[in-house]
C-alpha positions in Angstrom: 178.6 11.7 58.3 181.7 11.6 56.0 183.3 14.4 58.0 182.8 12.5 61.3 184.2 9.3 59.9 187.2 11.0 58.4 188.5 11.6 61.9 189.1 7.8 62.2 190.9 7.2 58.9 194.0 5.9 60.7 192.0 3.3 62.7 189.9 2.3 59.6 192.9 1.9 57.4 194.5 -0.6 59.9 191.3 -2.6 60.6 191.2 -6.2 59.4 187.6 -5.7 58.4 185.3 -2.6 58.3 181.5 -3.1 58.5 178.9 -0.7 57.0 175.2 -0.9 56.9 172.5 0.6 54.8 171.5 3.2 57.4 174.7 5.2 56.7 174.4 8.1 54.3 175.4 7.5 50.7 178.2 10.0 50.9 179.7 8.2 54.0 179.4 4.8 52.3 181.2 6.2 49.2 183.9 7.8 51.5 184.6 4.5 53.3 184.7 2.6 50.0 187.3 5.1 48.7 189.3 4.5 51.9 189.1 0.8 51.1 190.6 1.4 47.7 193.3 3.8 49.1 194.4 1.5 51.9 193.5 -1.9 50.5 191.1 -2.8 53.3 188.2 -5.2 53.4 184.7 -3.7 53.8 181.5 -5.6 54.6 178.2 -4.1 53.5 175.0 -5.2 55.4 172.1 -3.9 53.2 169.5 -3.5 56.1 166.5 -3.4 53.7 165.6 -3.3 50.0 165.8 0.4 49.4 169.0 0.9 51.4 170.6 -2.0 49.6 171.1 0.1 46.5 173.2 2.8 48.1 176.7 1.6 47.2 175.5 0.6 43.7 174.5 4.1 42.7 178.1 4.7 41.9 181.3 2.7 41.5 181.7 2.6 45.3 180.4 -1.1 45.4 183.5 -2.2 43.4 185.6 -1.6 46.5 183.4 -3.7 48.8 184.8 -7.1 49.8 181.7 -8.7 51.4 178.0 -8.2 51.5 175.1 -10.1 53.2 171.9 -9.5 51.3 168.7 -11.5 51.4 167.4 -12.5 47.9 165.1 -9.4 47.6 168.1 -7.1 48.4 170.3 -9.0 46.0 167.7 -8.4 43.3 167.7 -4.7 44.0 171.5 -4.5 43.9 171.5 -6.1 40.4 168.6 -3.9 39.3 170.5 -0.8 40.4 173.4 -1.9 38.1 171.0 -2.3 35.2 171.1 -6.1 35.3 167.9 -8.0 34.6 166.3 -9.7 37.6 163.3 -12.1 38.1 159.9 -10.4 38.0 158.9 -12.5 41.0 161.1 -14.2 43.6 161.1 -18.0 43.3 159.4 -20.2 45.9 161.1 -23.6 45.6 164.5 -24.2 47.2 166.0 -25.3 43.9 164.9 -22.2 42.1 165.8 -20.0 45.0 169.4 -21.3 45.0 169.7 -21.0 41.2 168.4 -17.4 41.3 170.7 -16.4 44.2 173.7 -17.9 42.6 173.0 -16.3 39.2 172.4 -12.9 40.8 175.6 -13.2 42.8 177.8 -13.8 39.8 177.9 -10.2 38.5 178.7 -8.8 41.9 181.6 -11.3 42.3 183.4 -9.5 39.5 184.6 -7.2 42.3 183.4 -8.6 45.6 185.3 -11.3 47.4 182.2 -13.1 48.9 178.4 -12.8 49.1 176.5 -14.3 52.0 173.0 -14.6 50.8 170.6 -15.1 53.7 167.6 -17.3 52.8 165.6 -17.3 56.0 164.2 -20.8 56.7 166.3 -22.2 53.8 169.6 -21.2 55.5 172.4 -19.3 53.7 174.1 -19.4 50.3 177.8 -18.6 50.4 179.1 -17.3 47.0 182.7 -16.6 46.4 186.1 -17.9 45.4 186.5 -21.7 45.2 189.5 -22.9 47.2 190.3 -26.5 48.3 186.8 -27.8 48.0 185.2 -24.9 49.8 184.9 -21.1 49.6 187.6 -18.8 50.8 186.1 -16.5 53.5 189.3 -15.0 54.8 190.0 -11.3 54.0 192.1 -10.9 50.9 195.1 -8.8 50.4 194.9 -8.6 46.6 192.1 -9.0 44.1 192.7 -12.0 41.8 190.5 -14.0 39.5 189.6 -17.4 40.6 186.9 -19.9 39.9 183.8 -18.9 41.7 181.2 -21.2 43.2 178.4 -21.4 45.8 177.8 -23.5 48.9 174.3 -23.9 50.4 174.1 -24.4 54.1 170.6 -25.4 55.3 169.2 -23.6 58.3 169.1 -25.3 61.7 165.8 -26.8 62.8 163.7 -24.5 64.9 160.1 -25.5 65.8 157.3 -22.9 65.8 157.1 -23.2 69.5 160.7 -22.2 69.9 160.4 -19.0 67.8 159.9 -16.1 70.1 161.1 -13.3 67.8 161.9 -13.0 64.1 163.9 -9.8 64.2 167.6 -9.9 64.5 168.4 -13.4 63.2 170.1 -12.1 60.1 172.2 -9.7 62.1 173.1 -12.4 64.6 174.1 -14.7 61.8 176.3 -12.2 60.1 177.9 -11.0 63.4 178.9 -14.5 64.4 180.1 -15.4 60.9 182.3 -12.3 61.0 183.6 -13.2 64.4 184.6 -16.6 63.0 186.4 -15.0 60.0 188.3 -12.7 62.3 189.4 -15.7 64.4 190.7 -17.4 61.3 188.2 -20.2 61.5 187.5 -22.5 58.5 184.5 -21.8 56.3 182.2 -24.5 57.7 182.9 -23.3 61.3 182.2 -19.7 60.4 178.9 -20.5 58.9 177.9 -22.9 61.7 178.7 -20.1 64.2 176.4 -17.8 62.2 173.6 -20.4 62.1 173.9 -21.1 65.8 173.6 -17.3 66.5 170.6 -17.0 64.2 168.8 -19.8 66.1 169.6 -18.2 69.4 168.0 -15.0 68.1 164.9 -16.7 67.0 164.6 -18.4 70.4 165.1 -15.2 72.4 162.6 -12.4 73.1 165.4 -10.0 72.2 166.6 -9.4 68.6 170.1 -10.2 69.7 170.1 -12.9 72.4 171.8 -11.7 75.6 173.1 -15.2 75.9 175.2 -14.8 72.7 178.9 -15.4 73.3 181.7 -16.9 71.4 181.4 -20.1 73.5 177.6 -20.3 72.8 178.2 -20.4 69.1 181.3 -22.6 69.1 180.3 -25.7 67.1 183.0 -27.7 68.8 181.3 -27.1 72.1 177.9 -28.2 70.9 178.4 -31.9 70.3 174.7 -32.7 70.0 174.2 -30.8 66.8 174.5 -32.8 63.6 175.5 -30.6 60.7 174.2 -31.3 57.2 176.9 -31.2 54.5 176.6 -28.1 52.4 175.5 -28.4 48.7 178.2 -27.4 46.3 177.2 -25.2 43.3 179.6 -24.3 40.5 179.0 -20.9 39.0 180.3 -20.8 35.4 181.8 -17.4 34.5 180.0 -17.2 31.2 177.3 -19.7 30.7 175.4 -20.0 34.0 175.1 -22.4 36.9 175.8 -26.1 37.2 174.5 -28.3 40.0 
């Protein structure tokens, strides 16, 4: 509850990154977002599901988030809650999925620093501030307007025989990606850590693999993995998306 969380304002205000998920009451989400505004801290919102994804967007609280990690359906709900038009049906082809995800991310990037759109078997689309040929994932101190873009990272190959569980892969991806951010890793490494963690989750009978460690998702220690180069997508501020 808001009252309970308020006991930890000092710790929250000094944290490099604060994570919320959609299971938390709306009043508590709003309270933490106000703390983010007051103390200039970075907050990551994990939507959890479609209905809970709308919670920060029922007020101006969402404007004080820095990161969020929705899937495409949750991203649609976020936009719809803000009164922004969304597709009647989710696209099926990869090309259309990427276009839709990038277009739906653009309004939220007016205030958010970065969106990590999870695309299941299609990997992840990173949307945020363009910097030196990639996207700046590191927590920001000040909001500033920059060119925004998107990077699509394909998922790692997992055979049907290897999949033991489909629950927890998204949480594993986000958790490992955040770990990379907090370690100051470059963007590619952060995403690769997330993809490795997601694969471990899929191959484990547990939602979060008990074998998950920083070493187990360190791309530099897994030399056999060949990483595909991410696809760059420029998101124009006014007129749409350019591949």
